[in-house]
Backbone as CSV, one residue per row, in Angstrom:
resi,resn,N_x,N_y,N_z,CA_x,CA_y,CA_z,C_x,C_y,C_z
1,MET,15.511,59.366,-56.482,14.804,59.772,-57.669,14.456,58.696,-58.597
2,ARG,13.923,58.563,-59.793,13.004,58.278,-60.552,13.357,58.909,-62.316
3,VAL,14.096,58.179,-62.798,14.772,58.267,-63.985,13.800,57.789,-65.188
4,ASN,13.092,57.858,-66.128,12.373,56.934,-66.790,13.713,57.125,-68.684
5,GLN,13.959,55.020,-68.005,14.971,54.783,-68.855,13.497,54.794,-71.030
6,LEU,14.136,55.925,-71.348,13.180,55.864,-72.773,13.765,55.148,-73.771
7,HIS,14.941,55.041,-73.751,15.963,54.499,-75.268,17.082,53.363,-73.641
8,PRO,17.797,52.604,-74.946,18.878,52.258,-74.593,20.352,53.459,-74.932
9,TRP,21.212,53.306,-74.250,22.154,54.673,-74.541,22.341,53.479,-75.850
10,PRO,22.847,54.802,-77.102,23.289,54.104,-78.181,25.093,53.945,-78.200
11,THR,25.642,53.764,-79.555,26.574,53.135,-79.829,27.307,53.452,-80.660
12,SER,26.340,54.556,-81.600,26.219,54.748,-82.913,26.088,56.252,-82.995
13,VAL,26.896,56.729,-83.788,25.986,58.276,-84.205,24.868,58.631,-85.147
14,ALA,24.571,57.355,-85.472,23.355,57.628,-85.924,22.143,57.483,-85.691
15,GLU,22.678,55.777,-84.796,21.649,55.878,-83.161,21.447,56.670,-82.480
16,ALA,22.499,57.731,-82.147,22.502,59.043,-81.261,21.367,60.147,-81.872
17,GLU,21.827,60.217,-83.223,20.787,61.532,-84.101,19.586,61.031,-84.333
18,ALA,18.867,59.446,-83.818,17.700,59.079,-84.036,17.162,59.722,-83.062
19,VAL,18.036,58.852,-81.644,16.993,59.630,-80.263,16.786,60.896,-79.618
20,GLN,17.882,61.770,-80.544,17.553,62.971,-80.345,15.837,63.300,-81.183
21,ASP,16.456,63.309,-82.273,15.269,63.483,-82.969,13.511,62.745,-82.723
22,ARG,13.438,61.509,-82.418,12.207,60.949,-81.857,12.154,61.311,-80.127
23,LEU,13.124,61.690,-79.275,12.589,62.213,-78.135,12.039,64.315,-78.187
24,ARG,12.712,64.607,-79.113,12.604,66.206,-79.141,11.274,66.279,-78.810
25,VAL,10.569,66.009,-79.547,8.921,66.002,-79.842,8.467,66.302,-78.400
26,HIS,8.993,65.319,-77.554,8.141,65.186,-76.089,8.597,67.517,-75.612
27,VAL,9.665,67.246,-76.274,10.246,69.206,-74.899,8.873,69.894,-75.000
28,GLU,8.644,70.278,-73.791,7.512,71.450,-73.286,8.112,72.961,-73.455
29,ARG,7.318,73.578,-74.203,8.197,74.840,-73.819,7.258,75.665,-72.525
30,SER,6.459,75.672,-72.188,6.178,76.501,-70.689,5.931,75.438,-70.017
31,GLY,6.097,75.717,-68.157,5.733,75.057,-67.048,6.227,76.156,-65.604
32,PRO,6.482,75.934,-64.624,6.392,76.684,-63.478,7.138,77.228,-63.449
33,THR,7.105,78.310,-62.780,7.944,79.420,-62.826,8.690,79.806,-61.416
34,ALA,8.300,78.833,-60.757,8.733,78.939,-59.070,9.493,77.494,-58.085
35,PHE,10.481,77.323,-57.842,11.362,76.235,-57.775,11.781,76.241,-56.105
36,ALA,11.100,74.994,-55.449,12.318,75.194,-54.119,13.205,74.343,-53.719
37,LEU,13.596,73.391,-54.203,14.632,72.484,-54.874,15.519,72.772,-55.715
38,VAL,16.869,72.758,-56.223,17.452,73.361,-57.371,18.631,72.622,-57.451
39,ALA,18.615,71.151,-58.831,19.502,70.852,-59.015,20.841,71.251,-59.714
40,GLY,22.071,71.018,-59.513,22.727,71.620,-60.637,23.792,70.070,-61.200
41,LEU,24.210,70.061,-62.279,24.786,68.999,-63.098,25.762,69.172,-63.417
42,ASP,27.558,68.530,-63.172,27.956,68.903,-64.182,28.615,67.428,-63.884
43,VAL,29.658,67.544,-64.508,30.974,66.636,-65.419,32.236,67.014,-65.229
44,HIS,33.160,66.317,-64.866,34.306,66.665,-64.763,35.186,65.238,-65.220
45,TYR,36.151,65.420,-66.349,36.963,64.310,-67.053,38.156,64.680,-66.451
46,HIS,38.857,63.165,-66.268,40.180,63.326,-65.477,41.038,62.321,-67.078
47,GLY,41.312,62.901,-67.870,42.156,62.721,-69.086,41.049,62.531,-70.162
48,ASP,40.647,61.515,-71.003,39.972,61.756,-72.161,38.504,60.659,-71.427
49,ASP,38.853,59.562,-70.943,37.533,58.654,-70.643,36.701,58.290,-69.199
50,GLU,38.108,58.938,-68.587,37.083,58.595,-67.317,36.896,59.889,-66.399
51,LEU,35.659,59.682,-66.121,34.907,61.064,-66.056,34.556,60.745,-64.295
52,THR,33.840,62.074,-63.857,33.147,62.455,-62.682,31.619,63.629,-62.572
53,ALA,30.410,62.696,-62.641,29.510,63.091,-62.306,29.326,63.494,-61.191
54,ALA,28.881,64.871,-61.150,28.741,65.343,-59.676,26.629,66.420,-59.723
55,VAL,25.927,65.784,-58.422,24.535,66.414,-58.753,24.568,67.003,-57.286
56,VAL,23.800,67.990,-57.083,23.949,68.859,-56.071,23.381,69.930,-56.649
57,VAL,21.874,69.378,-55.060,20.640,70.249,-54.570,21.264,71.450,-53.164
58,LEU,20.504,72.087,-54.489,20.550,73.370,-53.353,18.779,73.673,-53.097
59,ASP,18.632,74.259,-51.491,17.390,75.410,-51.541,17.536,76.216,-52.236
60,SER,16.237,76.692,-52.993,16.516,77.947,-53.802,16.464,79.520,-53.109
61,GLY,15.972,79.008,-51.626,15.977,79.714,-51.302,17.149,80.595,-50.248
62,THR,18.369,80.196,-50.200,19.232,80.157,-49.544,20.345,79.899,-49.418
63,LEU,20.028,78.919,-51.272,21.414,78.574,-51.408,22.305,77.451,-50.885
64,SER,21.431,76.949,-50.013,22.503,76.652,-49.626,22.001,74.030,-49.539
65,VAL,23.186,73.535,-49.999,23.654,72.504,-49.928,22.072,71.519,-49.590
66,VAL,21.196,70.753,-49.679,20.198,69.708,-49.148,21.001,68.213,-49.525
67,GLU,22.085,68.276,-50.741,22.429,66.822,-50.740,23.322,67.011,-52.527
68,GLN,24.110,66.243,-52.310,24.674,66.196,-53.194,25.866,64.430,-53.731
69,VAL,25.434,64.310,-54.598,25.719,62.813,-55.435,26.927,62.710,-56.173
70,THR,27.988,62.342,-56.265,28.910,61.580,-57.396,28.586,60.129,-57.774
71,VAL,29.123,60.239,-59.253,29.415,59.296,-59.772,30.355,59.420,-60.843
72,HIS,31.408,57.923,-60.726,32.641,57.708,-61.436,32.162,56.508,-62.355
73,GLY,32.717,57.379,-63.743,32.696,55.964,-64.660,33.627,56.283,-65.880
74,ARG,33.310,55.437,-67.032,34.056,55.973,-68.070,33.187,55.933,-69.418
75,THR,33.132,56.939,-70.190,32.114,57.443,-71.491,32.533,55.965,-72.805
76,THR,31.607,55.920,-73.353,32.219,54.628,-74.170,31.300,55.686,-75.887
77,PHE,31.104,56.407,-75.675,30.154,57.414,-76.648,31.933,58.721,-77.445
78,PRO,31.625,58.192,-78.884,32.468,58.923,-78.825,32.915,60.586,-78.973
79,TYR,33.563,61.473,-79.385,33.159,63.042,-79.320,32.229,63.347,-80.279
80,VAL,32.102,63.968,-80.293,30.762,64.555,-81.848,30.227,65.674,-81.385
81,PRO,30.606,66.733,-81.940,29.860,68.000,-81.669,27.884,67.533,-82.135
82,GLY,27.263,68.032,-80.979,25.846,68.001,-81.027,25.159,66.801,-80.786
83,LEU,26.644,65.778,-80.189,25.968,64.363,-79.320,27.196,64.474,-78.170
84,PHE,27.699,65.292,-78.029,28.449,65.557,-76.412,27.919,64.849,-75.233
85,ALA,25.997,64.813,-75.331,25.571,64.787,-74.328,25.626,63.530,-73.968
86,PHE,25.396,62.650,-75.058,25.726,60.838,-74.576,26.974,60.332,-73.825
87,ARG,27.285,61.346,-73.835,28.912,60.870,-72.991,28.999,60.752,-71.783
88,GLU,28.165,62.067,-71.300,27.481,62.432,-69.726,26.390,61.510,-69.362
89,LEU,25.393,61.568,-70.289,23.877,61.148,-69.932,24.115,59.856,-68.754
90,PRO,24.969,58.704,-69.037,25.117,57.580,-68.149,24.880,57.832,-66.829
91,ALA,26.382,58.646,-67.144,26.385,58.920,-65.451,25.647,59.622,-64.130
92,LEU,25.867,60.878,-65.083,24.493,62.131,-64.486,23.443,61.295,-64.422
93,VAL,22.661,60.190,-65.091,21.274,59.741,-64.482,21.603,58.787,-63.763
94,GLU,22.256,58.362,-63.409,23.037,57.127,-62.179,23.096,57.970,-60.947
95,ALA,23.224,59.597,-60.875,23.690,60.267,-59.897,22.766,60.851,-59.195
96,LEU,21.753,60.812,-60.771,19.792,61.333,-60.238,19.611,60.426,-59.276
97,GLU,19.442,59.340,-59.914,18.480,58.232,-59.512,19.224,57.708,-58.053
98,ARG,20.225,58.208,-57.894,20.786,57.995,-56.192,20.454,59.078,-55.465
99,LEU,20.027,60.020,-55.880,19.047,61.436,-55.020,17.879,60.267,-53.936
100,THR,18.088,60.976,-52.755,17.132,60.593,-51.469,15.839,61.505,-51.991
101,VAL,15.765,62.997,-52.409,15.343,63.696,-52.728,14.728,64.471,-54.145
102,THR,13.478,64.818,-54.692,13.673,64.996,-55.896,13.316,66.396,-56.234
103,PRO,14.398,66.881,-57.132,14.465,68.444,-57.364,13.489,69.047,-58.093
104,ASP,12.858,69.903,-58.158,12.060,70.989,-58.912,12.581,71.246,-60.148
105,LEU,13.946,71.642,-60.191,14.602,72.397,-61.002,15.864,71.627,-61.608
106,LEU,16.309,71.301,-62.738,17.445,70.881,-63.143,18.688,72.197,-63.933
107,VAL,19.319,72.475,-63.467,20.299,73.164,-63.972,21.756,72.541,-64.476
108,CYS,21.727,72.174,-65.998,22.688,72.063,-66.234,23.880,72.276,-67.224
109,ASP,24.662,72.484,-67.054,26.043,73.372,-67.909,26.192,72.559,-68.950
110,GLY,25.528,73.415,-69.545,25.726,73.016,-71.103,24.454,73.433,-71.959
111,TYR,23.628,73.019,-73.273,22.579,73.573,-73.537,21.493,72.598,-74.017
112,GLY,20.190,73.608,-73.721,19.336,73.098,-74.407,18.694,72.909,-75.302
113,LEU,17.239,74.184,-75.898,17.489,74.050,-77.544,17.891,74.733,-77.983
114,ALA,18.933,75.359,-77.717,20.522,76.077,-78.318,21.552,74.760,-78.644
115,HIS,21.154,74.254,-79.859,21.481,72.973,-79.655,21.254,72.624,-81.347
116,PRO,22.657,72.019,-82.532,21.852,71.815,-83.607,20.628,70.807,-84.239
117,ARG,20.272,69.920,-83.296,19.114,69.474,-83.537,17.387,70.075,-82.450
118,GLY,18.049,70.755,-81.488,16.910,71.866,-80.846,16.474,70.710,-79.773
119,PHE,18.127,69.770,-79.187,17.760,69.024,-78.492,19.071,68.109,-77.091
120,GLY,19.350,69.151,-76.798,20.668,69.813,-76.199,20.970,68.859,-74.574
121,LEU,21.850,68.523,-73.892,21.984,67.810,-72.421,20.569,68.326,-71.801
122,ALA,20.036,69.602,-71.616,19.235,69.834,-70.641,17.730,69.365,-71.348
123,CYS,17.304,69.843,-72.698,16.136,68.877,-73.330,15.960,67.734,-72.614
124,HIS,17.169,66.772,-72.731,17.546,65.433,-72.856,17.228,64.758,-71.420
125,LEU,17.428,65.616,-70.433,17.477,65.355,-69.022,16.007,65.439,-68.417
126,GLY,15.308,66.589,-69.289,14.317,67.032,-68.591,13.394,66.303,-69.430
127,VAL,13.559,65.428,-70.216,12.398,64.630,-71.068,12.869,63.555,-70.435
128,LEU,14.095,62.960,-70.133,13.803,61.616,-69.155,13.795,61.830,-67.823
129,THR,13.465,62.569,-67.111,12.974,63.297,-65.754,11.799,63.202,-65.635
130,GLY,11.341,64.260,-66.447,9.962,64.715,-66.587,9.946,65.994,-65.538
131,LEU,11.290,66.800,-65.085,11.575,67.854,-64.466,11.422,69.126,-65.104
132,PRO,11.502,69.914,-65.215,11.799,71.503,-65.432,13.331,71.267,-65.345
133,SER,13.867,71.945,-66.725,15.605,71.800,-66.831,15.980,73.004,-67.803
134,LEU,17.394,73.783,-67.660,17.620,74.483,-68.609,18.920,74.378,-68.671
135,GLY,19.445,74.959,-69.710,20.920,74.705,-69.785,21.782,75.944,-69.614
136,VAL,23.263,75.938,-69.405,24.171,77.373,-68.865,25.181,76.834,-69.182
137,ALA,25.854,78.107,-70.621,27.162,77.422,-70.755,27.501,78.520,-70.958
138,LYS,29.067,78.217,-70.973,30.540,79.080,-70.842,30.729,79.779,-72.087
139,THR,29.971,79.410,-73.348,30.832,79.700,-74.474,30.001,79.478,-75.447
140,PRO,29.164,80.295,-76.755,28.054,79.958,-77.448,27.782,78.896,-78.391
141,PHE,26.809,78.061,-78.903,27.555,77.174,-79.755,26.596,76.842,-80.920
142,VAL,25.531,77.211,-81.436,24.788,77.839,-82.595,24.124,79.318,-82.465
143,GLY,23.396,79.259,-83.627,22.786,80.877,-83.553,23.636,82.175,-83.533
144,THR,23.337,83.219,-83.453,23.988,84.727,-83.810,23.636,85.223,-82.462
145,HIS,24.010,86.143,-82.049,23.633,87.235,-81.350,24.459,88.125,-80.941
146,THR,23.943,89.309,-80.610,24.557,90.236,-80.011,25.307,90.412,-78.748
147,THR,26.356,91.371,-78.287,26.951,91.183,-77.241,25.281,92.056,-76.306
148,PRO,25.690,91.722,-74.965,24.530,92.398,-73.900,25.050,93.003,-73.506
149,GLY,24.643,94.167,-73.384,25.117,95.508,-72.199,25.776,95.224,-71.072
150,ARG,26.744,95.903,-70.673,27.621,95.643,-69.288,26.658,94.923,-67.793
151,GLU,25.553,96.040,-68.178,24.832,95.296,-66.420,25.306,94.208,-66.535
152,ARG,24.587,94.018,-64.908,24.045,92.915,-64.511,21.872,92.480,-65.261
153,GLY,21.963,91.401,-65.721,20.742,91.249,-66.495,20.372,91.109,-67.760
154,SER,21.565,92.420,-68.514,21.398,92.619,-69.339,21.408,91.376,-70.617
155,TRP,21.014,91.268,-71.520,20.743,89.826,-72.329,19.963,90.632,-73.920
156,THR,20.548,89.469,-74.703,20.284,89.427,-75.741,19.697,88.078,-76.537
157,PRO,19.191,87.828,-77.937,18.334,86.732,-78.472,19.650,86.340,-78.832
158,ILE,19.470,84.786,-78.283,20.469,83.886,-79.599,19.079,83.249,-80.807
159,VAL,20.052,83.678,-81.601,18.895,83.124,-83.392,19.079,82.137,-83.444
160,LEU,18.498,81.250,-83.970,19.168,80.525,-84.779,17.680,80.143,-86.144
161,GLY,17.949,80.483,-87.351,17.032,80.324,-88.648,15.937,81.615,-88.001
162,ASP,15.018,80.691,-87.793,13.092,81.820,-87.156,13.440,81.720,-85.814
163,SER,13.985,81.343,-85.373,13.765,81.059,-83.699,14.571,81.724,-83.245
164,THR,14.153,82.140,-81.725,14.983,82.200,-81.133,15.182,81.138,-79.583
165,VAL,16.367,80.441,-80.072,16.854,79.451,-78.803,17.377,79.468,-77.503
166,GLY,17.830,81.259,-77.284,18.093,81.152,-75.990,18.551,82.391,-75.991
167,ARG,19.108,83.001,-74.718,19.742,84.253,-74.396,21.223,83.942,-74.236
168,ALA,22.240,85.054,-74.785,23.272,85.759,-73.944,23.014,86.780,-72.823
169,LEU,23.449,86.228,-71.332,23.471,86.812,-70.413,24.087,87.693,-69.537
170,ARG,24.220,88.765,-69.063,25.161,89.508,-68.293,24.658,88.827,-66.435
171,THR,25.389,87.378,-66.270,24.920,87.891,-64.526,25.444,88.349,-63.842
172,GLN,26.554,89.181,-64.139,27.503,90.227,-63.347,28.044,91.412,-64.352
173,ARG,27.535,92.449,-63.829,28.389,93.187,-64.888,29.983,93.530,-65.068
174,ALA,29.735,93.551,-66.250,30.945,93.658,-67.475,31.999,92.187,-67.098
175,ILE,31.027,91.445,-67.001,32.174,90.193,-67.109,30.972,89.156,-67.943
176,LYS,32.254,88.362,-68.238,31.553,87.455,-70.012,30.019,87.229,-69.698
177,PRO,29.090,87.601,-70.877,27.787,86.383,-70.472,28.031,85.434,-70.436
178,VAL,26.629,84.698,-70.111,27.089,83.561,-70.119,25.252,83.135,-71.251
179,TYR,25.231,81.442,-71.191,24.853,81.242,-72.611,23.571,80.647,-72.682
180,VAL,22.228,81.338,-72.076,21.112,80.610,-71.164,20.646,79.610,-72.568
181,SER,19.693,78.535,-71.957,18.535,78.236,-72.995,17.776,76.954,-72.315
182,PRO,16.418,76.915,-72.710,15.346,76.084,-72.325,15.941,74.770,-72.920
183,GLY,15.585,73.759,-71.746,15.277,72.741,-71.845,14.382,72.211,-71.773
184,HIS,13.212,72.167,-70.430,11.915,70.945,-70.569,11.107,71.620,-69.371
185,ARG,9.912,71.761,-70.242,8.751,72.693,-68.817,8.970,73.875,-67.806
186,ILE,9.833,74.547,-69.295,10.360,76.505,-68.588,10.227,76.966,-69.881
187,ASP,10.008,78.197,-69.921,9.901,79.301,-70.692,11.247,80.341,-70.563
188,LEU,11.620,80.662,-71.969,12.491,81.451,-71.704,12.915,82.830,-71.315
189,ASP,11.978,83.126,-69.948,11.882,84.388,-69.539,12.192,83.540,-67.775
190,THR,11.683,82.444,-67.921,11.693,81.764,-66.396,13.766,81.238,-65.977
191,VAL,13.746,80.762,-67.519,15.536,80.678,-67.531,16.152,81.684,-66.713
192,THR,15.861,82.763,-67.714,16.561,83.782,-67.384,16.638,84.527,-65.853
193,ASP,15.604,84.912,-65.329,15.222,84.252,-64.256,16.083,83.884,-63.109
194,GLN,15.422,82.588,-63.131,16.333,81.903,-62.429,18.013,81.691,-62.380
195,VAL,18.456,82.245,-63.879,19.757,82.100,-63.644,20.029,83.029,-62.771
196,LEU,19.215,84.180,-63.234,20.066,85.425,-62.413,19.856,85.433,-60.752
197,ARG,18.694,84.595,-60.503,18.204,84.547,-58.965,19.596,83.511,-58.443
198,LEU,19.703,82.617,-59.187,20.495,81.643,-59.090,22.484,81.903,-58.809
199,ALA,22.776,82.985,-59.545,24.254,84.090,-59.828,23.837,85.005,-58.861
200,PRO,24.075,85.283,-57.816,23.837,85.941,-56.612,25.513,86.941,-57.222
201,ARG,26.342,86.538,-57.002,27.875,87.144,-56.087,28.953,86.430,-57.790
202,PHE,28.802,85.481,-58.445,29.467,84.803,-59.425,28.720,84.246,-61.422
203,ARG,29.702,84.998,-61.746,29.264,84.613,-63.622,28.250,83.321,-63.490
204,LEU,28.917,82.609,-62.747,28.085,81.076,-63.007,26.909,80.581,-62.038
205,PRO,25.731,79.954,-62.526,24.828,80.354,-61.057,25.346,79.182,-59.922
206,ASP,25.388,79.098,-59.057,25.482,78.879,-57.792,25.650,77.131,-58.094
207,PRO,24.520,76.892,-58.294,24.069,75.451,-58.398,25.458,74.502,-59.161
208,ILE,25.134,75.438,-60.521,26.527,74.659,-61.587,27.809,74.756,-61.189
209,ARG,28.320,75.887,-59.864,29.388,76.024,-59.675,29.678,74.691,-58.748
210,LYS,28.829,75.037,-57.417,29.145,73.725,-56.908,29.178,72.239,-57.257
211,ALA,28.508,72.186,-58.646,28.423,71.063,-58.839,30.145,70.585,-59.397
212,ASP,30.845,71.411,-60.054,31.562,71.827,-60.685,33.159,70.868,-60.024
213,HIS,32.368,72.068,-58.823,33.680,71.566,-57.478,33.977,69.856,-56.749
214,LEU,32.730,69.727,-57.299,32.288,68.362,-56.381,32.798,67.400,-57.123
215,ALA,32.340,67.609,-58.564,33.222,66.367,-59.268,34.327,66.806,-59.481
216,ARG,35.085,68.279,-59.380,36.575,67.971,-59.334,37.267,67.402,-58.275
217,HIS,36.458,67.556,-57.256,37.266,67.662,-56.007,36.830,66.684,-54.825
218,GLY,35.429,66.579,-55.190,34.517,65.203,-54.100,34.426,65.860,-53.084
219,THR,34.343,67.119,-52.930,33.924,67.520,-51.499,33.560,68.965,-51.960
């Protein structure tokens, strides 16, 4: 599939923040509500700088694997809160470009609008690819929220300033919630619906679980 190279990879904090600020205005807050092919994206680190990026494309109806790709590399950008995406984007983009199919939705291990500058990894990948995208995180990052109810499907809003940027979502009864946010070309209700649909048995959606396993183990 094709990924638009809208900017060179930054080498400094100032350059990275400028990229986020410039691309943030291109985020679209609505889009499709149904998706045939869903891609999970995750990165596993081997030590401080070596990494493996994995993309696993699933059939959304059966959750069976359609295609999967890994890319091994070394990150060159430092660890800076709010700019973590720049450590992972080059390898993830390369993995996406190796796909022979184009997914309809990107499910990212990370944040979308729930980000200090409103432009997390899911937003960035969505804008670069033009595809609907969402973020699913295991821990909260920005904003405030209350604890959702214990039942599957319960959620509470994540509020940052005057805006709702995501939801704390219970994907399994009495299991810790995940923290979901829109990336690009998707609204928050569709994000919630898709994450629940893609997490029928476990806390994390199957596309991310499979991408995590592939990045760690290579199979």
